N, C-alpha and C positions, 0 to 999 in steps of 0.2 A: 725465945723458943729455939732450941738447937735442932738442927737437921742432921741426923746420923746416916751416913751412906754405908750400906752394908758392904762388907769385904767379900769379894768374889772368891768362891771355893772352886778350884779346878778339880777335875776328876781324872781317874786312871782308866784308860780305855784299851780294850783288846779288839783287834780287827781280824775277822776270819773271812777269807775269800773262798767261796765254794765253786769249784770249777774242775772239770775233767781235762781242761786244755791249758789253763794259764799257769805261768810260773812267775817268779818275782819280776823278771824282766818285762813280761807282757801284762802284768796285773795293774792296768791303769786305774781301775776303780779303787782297789786297796791302796795304791800309792796316793791317789787324790784324797781319800779319806784320811790317811796318815798326815798328809800336809795340812788338811783342814783342821784336824783336832789339835795339832801342834801349833798352828798359826793362832788358834783361839786360846792358847795357854794350857791346854790339857796335856797330860802325859800319855805316851804310848807304853802300855805295859808289855804287849806282845802283838805280833802279827804273824799269822800263819795262812797257808793255802792248803785246802783239803779237797779231795775228790768228792763228787756228789754221792756220798754214801751215808745213809742215816746214822749208822752206828759210829762211824768215824767222826761225824759232826758232833754227835751227842757226847762222845768221849772228850773231845777238846773243850766244848762249851761247859760240860760238867766239871772238868778240872778248873776252868776259869771261875765258874760261879762258886766253887768251894774255896777259892783263894780270897781272903779278905782284902787283898791289895787290888783286886779287879772290881771296879764299880760299874762299868758300862761295857757291854759287848756290842759291836756292830758287825753284822755279817753282810756280805754282798754276794748275790748269786743264788741260784737254785729256787727262785720264787715264781717261776713261770709255769707253763704247761708242757713244755717240750722235753723230750728225752727223759733224762733221769732227774729232773727238777724235783727235789724232795725236802727243801728246807722247812716248809711248814709242818710236814709230817714228822720231821726229825726233832724240831725244837718246841713246837706248841705243847707236846705232852710234858715237858719239864718246867713249864711256866707255873709259878704259884698263883699269879694273877695275869690275866690277859689285858692288854691295852687296846681294846677294839678301835678306839678313835684314831690310832696311829695309821692303820691301813686305810681307813676311810679318808682321813685328811690327805694322806699321800696321794691317793687316787684322784682326789679333787684337785690338788695342785698339778699333778701330772696330766690331767685332762687338758689343761691349757697348753701343754707342750706337745702331747702326742695324740690327743683326741681320744676316741673310744678304745684305742689299743690299750689304754690304761686298765681296762676291765680285766685284762689277762694277768695283771700283777697280783700276786698273792702275798705281798709284803705284810709283815705282822710284827707285833712287839709284845713284850710281857716283862714281868718281874720274876726272878727266881733267886731265892736266898739273898734278897736285898741287892741284887745286881740287875740293872736294866739291860734288856736285850732288844735290839732293833734290827730287824731283818729286811734289808733293802734288795731291790733287784740288782743284777750284775752289771748293768751299763754304767759308765761313768756319769752320763747325764742324769740317770735316776739317783745316783749317789749324791750328786750336786743338789737335786731337787729335795731329797730327804734331809740333807744336812742344812742347806740354806733355808729351806721352808719350814722345818720342824725342829731338828735336833739342836741347831745352834742356840735357839732360845731356850729350849727345854733342858739343856745342859748348862745353862747360865744360872748360877745360884741367885742372881739378882733379879731374874725375870719374874714379874708378878702378873697375876695373882698367885701363880703356882708354877713349879718346875719339878723335874725329877731328881735333882741333886739332893733334896731333903730326904729322899726315899732310898738312897743307895749308899754303900760304903759300910765300913766296920762299925761306925757309930750308930747306924740304924739297925744293925743285926742283933 
């Protein structure tokens, strides 16, 4: 009996930092995510920073989901309750399907790190045009929690019993 090891398929990822104050020099969350995706063998398609404006966020994300080269989008920032935080309001309406379990699992993992403060995280995820979108809080610690606790496995095509790689990209469109 032969055992066949499946070949890993890496994905193309775009990163969007949502912040009214950060630039590339101070964007530790976006920088950390870029290093993490590249260290795991995925490719960075693009990385941008945008102010917390619903229409500017939608414009960038809509351009990326229309591009068959972009398979995954990870956003960081704008998921809280303060100031102009509006990532959920901006991006949830463009999802074809919501991934409710993402926010639930993130908050469960985050609870072990920050306690009940995790309840203020409005992180979310969904699929749009066969592109997976994962919206993480803006702190570097939250990005590490989301990547190490959820996304690393779910973006590994070999992870079983299921993962998101089979649902993204031009072959699934």
